[in-house]
MMTF fields as JSON, N, C-alpha, C and O atoms, coordinates in Angstrom:
{
  "mmtfVersion": "1.0.0",
  "mmtfProducer": "UNKNOWN",
  "numBonds": 495,
  "numAtoms": 496,
  "numGroups": 124,
  "numChains": 1,
  "numModels": 1,
  "chainsPerModel": [1],
  "groupsPerChain": [124],
  "chainIdList": ["A"],
  "bondAtomList": [4, 2, 8, 6, 12, 10, 16, 14, 20, 18, 24, 22, 28, 26, 32, 30, 36, 34, 40, 38, 44, 42, 48, 46, 52, 50, 56, 54, 60, 58, 64, 62, 68, 66, 72, 70, 76, 74, 80, 78, 84, 82, 88, 86, 92, 90, 96, 94, 100, 98, 104, 102, 108, 106, 112, 110, 116, 114, 120, 118, 124, 122, 128, 126, 132, 130, 136, 134, 140, 138, 144, 142, 148, 146, 152, 150, 156, 154, 160, 158, 164, 162, 168, 166, 172, 170, 176, 174, 180, 178, 184, 182, 188, 186, 192, 190, 196, 194, 200, 198, 204, 202, 208, 206, 212, 210, 216, 214, 220, 218, 224, 222, 228, 226, 232, 230, 236, 234, 240, 238, 244, 242, 248, 246, 252, 250, 256, 254, 260, 258, 264, 262, 268, 266, 272, 270, 276, 274, 280, 278, 284, 282, 288, 286, 292, 290, 296, 294, 300, 298, 304, 302, 308, 306, 312, 310, 316, 314, 320, 318, 324, 322, 328, 326, 332, 330, 336, 334, 340, 338, 344, 342, 348, 346, 352, 350, 356, 354, 360, 358, 364, 362, 368, 366, 372, 370, 376, 374, 380, 378, 384, 382, 388, 386, 392, 390, 396, 394, 400, 398, 404, 402, 408, 406, 412, 410, 416, 414, 420, 418, 424, 422, 428, 426, 432, 430, 436, 434, 440, 438, 444, 442, 448, 446, 452, 450, 456, 454, 460, 458, 464, 462, 468, 466, 472, 470, 476, 474, 480, 478, 484, 482, 488, 486, 492, 490],
  "bondOrderList": [1, 1, 1, 1, 1, 1, 1, 1, 1, 1, 1, 1, 1, 1, 1, 1, 1, 1, 1, 1, 1, 1, 1, 1, 1, 1, 1, 1, 1, 1, 1, 1, 1, 1, 1, 1, 1, 1, 1, 1, 1, 1, 1, 1, 1, 1, 1, 1, 1, 1, 1, 1, 1, 1, 1, 1, 1, 1, 1, 1, 1, 1, 1, 1, 1, 1, 1, 1, 1, 1, 1, 1, 1, 1, 1, 1, 1, 1, 1, 1, 1, 1, 1, 1, 1, 1, 1, 1, 1, 1, 1, 1, 1, 1, 1, 1, 1, 1, 1, 1, 1, 1, 1, 1, 1, 1, 1, 1, 1, 1, 1, 1, 1, 1, 1, 1, 1, 1, 1, 1, 1, 1, 1],
  "groupList": [{"groupName": "UNK", "atomNameList": ["N", "CA", "C", "O"], "elementList": ["N", "C", "C", "O"], "formalChargeList": [0, 0, 0, 0], "bondAtomList": [1, 0, 2, 1, 3, 2], "bondOrderList": [1, 1, 2], "singleLetterCode": "X", "chemCompType": "L-PEPTIDE LINKING"}],
  "groupTypeList": [0, 0, 0, 0, 0, 0, 0, 0, 0, 0, 0, 0, 0, 0, 0, 0, 0, 0, 0, 0, 0, 0, 0, 0, 0, 0, 0, 0, 0, 0, 0, 0, 0, 0, 0, 0, 0, 0, 0, 0, 0, 0, 0, 0, 0, 0, 0, 0, 0, 0, 0, 0, 0, 0, 0, 0, 0, 0, 0, 0, 0, 0, 0, 0, 0, 0, 0, 0, 0, 0, 0, 0, 0, 0, 0, 0, 0, 0, 0, 0, 0, 0, 0, 0, 0, 0, 0, 0, 0, 0, 0, 0, 0, 0, 0, 0, 0, 0, 0, 0, 0, 0, 0, 0, 0, 0, 0, 0, 0, 0, 0, 0, 0, 0, 0, 0, 0, 0, 0, 0, 0, 0, 0, 0],
  "groupIdList": [1, 2, 3, 4, 5, 6, 7, 8, 9, 10, 11, 12, 13, 14, 15, 16, 17, 18, 19, 20, 21, 22, 23, 24, 25, 26, 27, 28, 29, 30, 31, 32, 33, 34, 35, 36, 37, 38, 39, 40, 41, 42, 43, 44, 45, 46, 47, 48, 49, 50, 51, 52, 53, 54, 55, 56, 57, 58, 59, 60, 61, 62, 63, 64, 65, 66, 67, 68, 69, 70, 71, 72, 73, 74, 75, 76, 77, 78, 79, 80, 81, 82, 83, 84, 85, 86, 87, 88, 89, 90, 91, 92, 93, 94, 95, 96, 97, 98, 99, 100, 101, 102, 103, 104, 105, 106, 107, 108, 109, 110, 111, 112, 113, 114, 115, 116, 117, 118, 119, 120, 121, 122, 123, 124],
  "secStructList": [7, 7, 2, 2, 2, 2, 2, 2, 2, 2, 2, 2, 2, 2, 2, 2, 2, 1, 7, 7, 7, 7, 7, 7, 7, 7, 5, 6, 6, 6, 5, 7, 7, 7, 1, 1, 7, 7, 7, 7, 1, 7, 1, 1, 1, 3, 3, 3, 3, 3, 3, 3, 7, 6, 6, 7, 2, 2, 2, 2, 2, 2, 2, 2, 2, 2, 2, 2, 2, 2, 6, 6, 7, 7, 6, 6, 3, 3, 3, 3, 3, 3, 3, 7, 7, 6, 6, 6, 7, 2, 2, 2, 2, 2, 2, 2, 2, 2, 2, 2, 2, 6, 6, 7, 2, 2, 2, 2, 2, 2, 2, 2, 2, 2, 2, 2, 2, 6, 1, 7, 7, 7, 7, 7],
  "xCoordList": [-66.086, -67.25, -67.732, -66.927, -69.028, -69.613, -69.466, -69.159, -69.689, -69.625, -70.655, -70.391, -71.828, -72.877, -72.412, -72.66, -71.737, -71.215, -70.167, -70.159, -69.26, -68.234, -68.859, -68.417, -69.875, -70.552, -71.243, -71.219, -71.849, -72.504, -71.484, -71.721, -70.346, -69.298, -68.737, -68.502, -68.517, -68.018, -69.015, -68.625, -70.297, -71.326, -71.339, -71.489, -71.183, -71.144, -69.942, -70.07, -68.777, -67.571, -67.686, -67.277, -68.233, -68.411, -69.395, -69.208, -70.429, -71.394, -70.782, -71.095, -69.908, -69.242, -68.209, -67.93, -67.634, -66.591, -67.161, -66.414, -68.464, -69.078, -68.874, -68.977, -68.587, -68.371, -69.641, -70.753, -69.447, -70.573, -70.643, -69.673, -71.769, -71.935, -73.279, -73.98, -73.623, -74.912, -76.015, -75.944, -77.013, -78.116, -79.365, -79.661, -80.084, -81.327, -82.438, -82.712, -83.072, -84.135, -85.489, -85.714, -86.374, -87.691, -88.759, -88.783, -89.645, -90.745, -91.605, -91.901, -91.997, -92.81, -91.978, -92.448, -90.734, -89.838, -88.786, -88.558, -88.145, -87.084, -87.546, -86.921, -88.604, -89.11, -90.585, -91.117, -91.227, -92.622, -92.707, -92.076, -93.459, -93.692, -94.695, -95.718, -94.397, -95.289, -96.285, -95.91, -97.56, -98.619, -99.6, -100.115, -99.884, -99.306, -97.87, -97.474, -97.098, -95.704, -95.655, -96.492, -94.671, -94.527, -93.84, -92.991, -94.198, -93.538, -92.059, -91.682, -91.244, -89.806, -89.332, -90.055, -88.123, -87.541, -87.174, -87.139, -86.901, -86.523, -87.71, -88.264, -88.093, -89.245, -88.937, -89.838, -87.682, -87.305, -86.214, -85.452, -86.151, -85.094, -85.421, -86.575, -84.39, -84.506, -83.979, -82.923, -84.707, -84.252, -83.941, -84.772, -82.741, -82.317, -82.141, -81.378, -82.844, -82.743, -82.103, -82.51, -81.097, -80.477, -80.963, -80.732, -81.622, -82.032, -80.973, -80.78, -80.296, -79.161, -79.138, -79.906, -78.242, -77.98, -76.485, -75.919, -75.828, -74.381, -73.965, -72.877, -74.791, -74.455, -74.696, -74.38, -75.24, -75.571, -74.327, -73.686, -73.978, -72.8, -72.97, -71.986, -74.198, -74.443, -74.26, -73.703, -74.731, -74.545, -73.058, -72.585, -72.327, -70.882, -70.193, -69.316, -70.581, -69.983, -70.333, -69.526, -71.514, -71.955, -71.295, -71.168, -70.875, -70.393, -69.291, -69.396, -68.233, -67.208, -67.754, -67.366, -68.65, -69.249, -70.137, -70.136, -70.885, -71.77, -70.958, -71.32, -69.87, -68.993, -68.461, -68.423, -68.054, -67.564, -68.68, -68.471, -69.867, -70.996, -71.381, -71.701, -71.355, -71.748, -70.821, -71.235, -69.583, -68.646, -69.01, -68.545, -69.836, -70.243, -71.744, -72.336, -72.343, -73.784, -74.215, -73.705, -75.144, -75.643, -76.304, -76.784, -76.321, -76.848, -78.332, -78.807, -79.073, -80.515, -80.863, -82.037, -79.847, -80.08, -79.724, -78.646, -80.651, -80.436, -80.333, -81.184, -79.291, -79.091, -79.291, -78.799, -80.013, -80.184, -80.101, -80.493, -79.589, -79.48, -80.567, -80.917, -81.084, -82.078, -81.644, -81.515, -81.417, -81.043, -82.299, -83.279, -82.265, -83.412, -83.231, -82.312, -84.094, -83.912, -84.947, -84.743, -86.039, -87.072, -87.466, -87.871, -87.343, -87.72, -86.72, -86.984, -85.576, -84.594, -83.266, -82.573, -82.906, -81.578, -81.678, -81.066, -82.448, -82.676, -81.414, -81.29, -80.466, -79.219, -78.46, -77.894, -78.443, -77.769, -78.457, -77.799, -79.778, -80.527, -80.25, -80.046, -80.243, -79.941, -78.529, -78.296, -77.586, -76.206, -76.144, -75.522, -76.784, -76.767, -77.34, -76.709, -78.53, -79.174, -78.469, -78.486, -77.859, -77.083, -75.849, -75.555, -75.128, -73.95, -74.333, -73.619, -75.448, -75.924, -76.285, -75.989, -76.914, -77.338, -76.151, -76.254, -75.026, -73.857, -72.872, -71.778, -73.258, -72.45, -71.228, -70.269, -71.249, -70.088, -70.301, -69.356, -71.499, -71.782, -70.937, -70.352, -70.868, -70.109, -68.633, -68.014, -68.078, -66.666, -66.401, -65.337, -67.368, -67.167, -67.745, -67.513, -68.482, -69.189, -68.255, -68.53, -67.165, -66.246, -65.646, -65.522, -65.275, -64.698, -65.729, -65.377, -66.989, -68.04, -68.236, -68.283, -68.348, -68.504, -67.319, -67.508, -66.1, -64.91, -64.875, -64.52, -65.238, -65.229, -66.167, -65.863, -67.294, -68.283, -67.9, -67.977, -67.488, -67.291, -65.865, -65.655, -64.883, -63.492, -62.995, -62.458, -63.184, -62.7, -63.648, -63.299, -64.864, -65.873, -66.273, -66.523, -66.327, -66.772, -68.282, -69.013, -68.716, -70.141, -70.975, -70.6, -72.099, -72.987, -74.416, -74.782, -75.21, -76.616, -77.528, -78.747],
  "yCoordList": [104.869, 104.215, 105.056, 105.589, 105.168, 105.968, 105.24, 104.049, 105.969, 105.378, 104.258, 103.228, 104.471, 103.444, 102.174, 101.066, 102.334, 101.196, 100.43, 99.199, 101.187, 100.533, 99.776, 98.676, 100.353, 99.667, 98.399, 97.376, 98.462, 97.283, 96.195, 95.021, 96.582, 95.614, 95.007, 93.8, 95.826, 95.338, 94.362, 93.313, 94.71, 93.819, 92.479, 91.433, 92.508, 91.274, 90.432, 89.224, 91.058, 90.321, 89.738, 88.601, 90.499, 89.985, 88.821, 87.853, 88.917, 87.824, 86.568, 85.464, 86.726, 85.566, 84.967, 83.77, 85.796, 85.33, 84.716, 84.139, 84.828, 84.295, 82.79, 82.11, 82.261, 80.821, 80.055, 80.486, 78.927, 78.079, 76.959, 76.227, 76.826, 75.785, 75.132, 75.345, 74.339, 73.671, 74.722, 75.653, 74.559, 75.497, 74.758, 73.664, 75.355, 74.75, 75.184, 76.375, 74.21, 74.496, 74.369, 73.456, 75.281, 75.302, 75.148, 75.878, 74.179, 73.983, 75.238, 75.835, 75.62, 76.814, 78.044, 79.0, 78.024, 79.144, 78.789, 79.543, 77.621, 77.195, 76.153, 75.991, 75.465, 74.447, 74.182, 74.574, 73.513, 73.103, 71.595, 71.048, 70.938, 69.511, 69.334, 70.017, 68.414, 68.145, 67.073, 65.952, 67.44, 66.507, 66.407, 67.435, 65.223, 63.947, 63.83, 64.479, 62.99, 62.779, 62.253, 61.446, 62.716, 62.302, 60.941, 60.636, 60.123, 58.819, 59.002, 59.931, 58.122, 58.168, 56.819, 55.827, 56.79, 55.539, 54.633, 53.411, 55.222, 54.47, 54.43, 55.47, 53.236, 53.1, 53.573, 54.001, 53.5, 53.892, 54.947, 55.041, 55.725, 56.714, 58.0, 58.282, 58.763, 60.081, 60.008, 59.426, 60.591, 60.635, 62.078, 62.968, 62.3, 63.611, 63.499, 62.66, 64.343, 64.336, 65.631, 66.719, 65.503, 66.677, 66.78, 65.873, 67.86, 68.144, 69.073, 70.184, 68.62, 69.382, 69.383, 68.676, 70.189, 70.264, 70.461, 71.328, 69.686, 69.806, 71.229, 71.667, 71.946, 73.296, 74.378, 75.543, 74.027, 75.007, 75.393, 74.527, 76.689, 77.098, 76.894, 76.675, 76.961, 76.754, 75.282, 74.962, 74.39, 72.952, 72.616, 71.805, 73.251, 73.041, 73.5, 72.804, 74.662, 75.187, 74.323, 74.197, 73.736, 72.9, 71.527, 70.91, 71.041, 69.666, 69.285, 68.214, 70.089, 69.686, 69.575, 68.677, 70.487, 70.433, 69.208, 68.541, 68.925, 67.762, 66.472, 65.548, 66.416, 65.24, 64.983, 63.84, 66.045, 65.919, 65.455, 64.574, 66.047, 65.671, 64.214, 63.515, 63.749, 62.369, 61.352, 60.219, 61.728, 60.82, 60.608, 59.652, 61.487, 61.377, 61.109, 61.335, 60.636, 60.421, 59.421, 58.302, 59.817, 58.87, 57.657, 57.734, 56.557, 55.301, 55.375, 54.638, 56.248, 56.335, 57.337, 57.656, 57.842, 58.811, 58.181, 57.612, 58.296, 57.834, 59.079, 59.965, 59.143, 60.288, 59.844, 58.791, 60.648, 60.34, 61.623, 62.699, 61.478, 62.611, 62.488, 61.392, 63.63, 63.694, 64.81, 65.958, 64.487, 65.529, 66.308, 65.735, 67.602, 68.464, 69.082, 69.873, 68.731, 69.299, 70.371, 71.154, 70.427, 71.456, 71.627, 72.711, 70.562, 70.616, 71.339, 71.554, 71.719, 72.494, 71.771, 71.983, 70.921, 70.317, 68.803, 68.067, 68.348, 66.924, 66.142, 64.999, 66.732, 66.024, 65.725, 64.641, 66.669, 66.451, 65.382, 64.575, 65.376, 64.353, 62.979, 62.012, 62.894, 61.603, 61.149, 59.966, 62.088, 61.763, 61.251, 60.224, 61.962, 61.549, 60.139, 59.281, 59.902, 58.612, 57.474, 56.337, 57.755, 56.73, 56.358, 55.177, 57.368, 57.084, 56.396, 55.507, 56.796, 56.169, 54.706, 53.843, 54.431, 53.061, 52.114, 50.931, 52.632, 51.756, 51.89, 51.328, 52.628, 52.736, 53.634, 53.475, 54.576, 55.433, 56.899, 57.685, 57.278, 58.693, 59.226, 60.303, 58.499, 58.973, 59.168, 60.132, 58.279, 58.37, 59.571, 60.186, 59.904, 60.956, 62.317, 63.303, 62.381, 63.611, 64.818, 65.856, 64.698, 65.831, 66.26, 67.454, 65.288, 65.608, 66.322, 67.236, 65.912, 66.576, 68.013, 68.934, 68.204, 69.555, 70.433, 71.572, 69.908, 70.688, 71.009, 72.123, 70.048, 70.291, 71.439, 72.241, 71.515, 72.549, 73.889, 74.929, 73.868, 75.114, 75.643, 76.844, 74.77, 75.209, 75.323, 76.354, 74.245, 74.225, 74.923, 75.183, 75.233, 75.956, 75.215, 75.835, 73.887, 73.117, 73.319, 73.455, 73.335, 73.561, 72.45, 71.279, 72.819, 71.862, 72.307, 73.447, 71.417, 71.772, 70.76, 70.89],
  "zCoordList": [-64.75, -64.188, -63.009, -62.245, -62.872, -61.787, -60.457, -60.418, -59.374, -58.035, -57.905, -57.287, -58.493, -58.443, -59.163, -58.688, -60.31, -61.057, -60.268, -60.256, -59.593, -58.781, -57.613, -57.281, -56.992, -55.89, -56.374, -55.69, -57.535, -58.088, -58.393, -58.109, -58.971, -59.278, -58.001, -57.946, -56.973, -55.702, -55.073, -54.559, -55.117, -54.579, -55.299, -54.668, -56.609, -57.383, -56.987, -56.787, -56.87, -56.488, -55.082, -54.848, -54.158, -52.8, -52.782, -52.044, -53.585, -53.67, -54.244, -53.8, -55.23, -55.829, -54.891, -54.958, -54.009, -53.108, -51.836, -51.045, -51.626, -50.411, -50.346, -51.366, -49.161, -49.042, -49.381, -49.075, -50.01, -50.378, -49.352, -49.159, -48.706, -47.706, -47.871, -48.859, -46.894, -46.923, -46.835, -46.033, -47.657, -47.69, -47.232, -47.712, -46.314, -45.869, -46.814, -46.962, -47.449, -48.407, -47.727, -46.933, -48.042, -47.431, -48.499, -49.49, -48.274, -49.221, -49.245, -48.211, -50.457, -50.633, -50.898, -51.515, -50.43, -50.667, -51.717, -52.663, -51.535, -52.447, -53.463, -54.511, -53.171, -54.084, -53.804, -52.766, -54.743, -54.591, -54.781, -55.685, -53.962, -54.137, -55.256, -55.301, -56.158, -57.285, -56.862, -56.518, -56.896, -56.51, -57.66, -58.099, -58.166, -57.757, -58.249, -59.217, -57.564, -57.955, -59.383, -59.788, -60.137, -61.532, -61.6, -60.762, -62.586, -62.706, -63.035, -63.749, -62.516, -62.755, -63.268, -63.192, -63.786, -64.273, -63.107, -63.255, -61.951, -60.768, -59.809, -59.452, -59.399, -58.513, -57.096, -56.373, -56.7, -55.347, -55.384, -56.347, -54.341, -54.234, -54.963, -55.286, -55.211, -55.815, -57.24, -57.491, -58.155, -59.542, -59.908, -59.727, -60.424, -60.899, -62.405, -62.884, -63.15, -64.609, -65.07, -64.663, -65.924, -66.521, -67.96, -68.759, -68.291, -69.659, -70.233, -69.741, -71.265, -71.771, -73.29, -73.943, -73.834, -75.266, -75.411, -74.746, -76.259, -76.432, -76.813, -76.438, -77.534, -77.976, -76.932, -77.175, -75.794, -74.753, -73.95, -73.355, -73.928, -73.158, -71.658, -70.951, -71.163, -69.738, -69.375, -68.325, -70.245, -70.03, -70.043, -69.247, -70.959, -71.051, -69.763, -69.25, -69.239, -68.011, -66.799, -65.878, -66.79, -65.677, -65.674, -64.616, -66.832, -66.968, -65.98, -65.381, -65.764, -64.788, -63.361, -62.613, -62.988, -61.654, -61.51, -60.475, -62.551, -62.549, -62.467, -61.739, -63.211, -63.193, -61.781, -61.326, -61.095, -59.719, -58.792, -57.957, -58.936, -58.09, -58.303, -57.342, -59.536, -59.837, -59.181, -58.938, -58.889, -58.225, -56.763, -56.143, -56.206, -54.802, -54.68, -53.624, -55.742, -55.773, -54.694, -54.648, -53.834, -52.822, -53.481, -54.612, -52.766, -53.323, -53.649, -54.513, -52.976, -53.225, -54.322, -54.514, -55.052, -56.122, -57.466, -57.641, -58.401, -59.773, -60.646, -60.576, -61.467, -62.352, -63.79, -64.195, -64.559, -65.976, -66.787, -66.335, -67.975, -68.899, -69.956, -70.394, -70.349, -71.417, -72.351, -71.927, -73.611, -74.566, -74.928, -75.402, -74.704, -74.992, -76.367, -76.574, -77.307, -78.65, -78.97, -79.897, -78.237, -78.417, -79.885, -80.306, -80.646, -82.055, -82.934, -84.117, -82.38, -83.136, -83.313, -84.308, -82.358, -82.373, -82.495, -81.721, -83.465, -83.656, -83.932, -83.49, -84.657, -84.959, -83.673, -83.526, -82.744, -81.468, -80.642, -79.986, -80.673, -79.938, -80.527, -79.793, -81.849, -82.491, -82.15, -81.9, -82.14, -81.778, -80.345, -80.075, -79.433, -78.025, -77.857, -77.239, -78.403, -78.188, -78.93, -78.459, -80.068, -80.773, -79.951, -79.768, -79.457, -78.632, -77.332, -76.868, -76.743, -75.521, -75.77, -74.943, -76.891, -77.216, -77.363, -77.037, -77.852, -78.019, -76.848, -76.891, -75.81, -74.611, -74.731, -73.976, -75.668, -75.89, -75.509, -75.569, -75.124, -74.865, -73.704, -73.814, -72.612, -71.451, -71.805, -71.354, -72.591, -72.966, -73.877, -73.8, -74.742, -75.735, -75.349, -76.048, -74.262, -73.871, -73.777, -74.379, -73.038, -72.872, -74.204, -74.476, -75.034, -76.345, -77.227, -77.972, -77.146, -77.924, -77.456, -78.272, -76.154, -75.615, -76.018, -76.443, -75.889, -76.246, -77.738, -78.124, -78.572, -80.019, -80.379, -81.263, -79.7, -79.992, -79.358, -80.013, -78.083, -77.353, -77.349, -77.18, -77.53, -77.551, -78.992, -79.396, -79.76, -81.142, -82.092, -83.243, -81.612, -82.4, -83.684, -84.718, -83.6, -84.761, -84.92, -83.939, -86.143, -86.434, -85.829, -85.881, -85.261, -84.608, -84.876, -84.59, -85.418, -85.661, -85.061, -85.164]
}
C-alpha cells in the first residue's frame, strides 16, 4: 500500500475512534425546517419515522442502536416505523403490516432481520 493509502486508512481509523458526544445542530447547516410543517400521526410533540426494509443491510445494522435509543425515548417523542417498498418489496410490506396488525411485529423483528441477514434465507 502506498504512503497515501496508509494515511487515508489512518485518517479513517482516527475518525472512527473519535469520541461521540452531544452535537450542536444548526438550522441551515445541519437541517432545514419544513414549511409548512407536514402532518403527523401525533398532534403534539416530536414524531420520528423510520422508513425501512427488512432486506436492507443498513436497516439491519441500525436496528440494535435504534432499539437502545427507543428505551430512552423522551415522553414528547413518538416513534413509528414505515416499511418502504418502493414498488419492489411488496411482500415485505405486507408481512410488516400483517404482523403489525396482529401485534407481533415487534416480537418477531429481530428474528426476521437475522433470518434474512445472518441465515441468508430468501426474501423478496
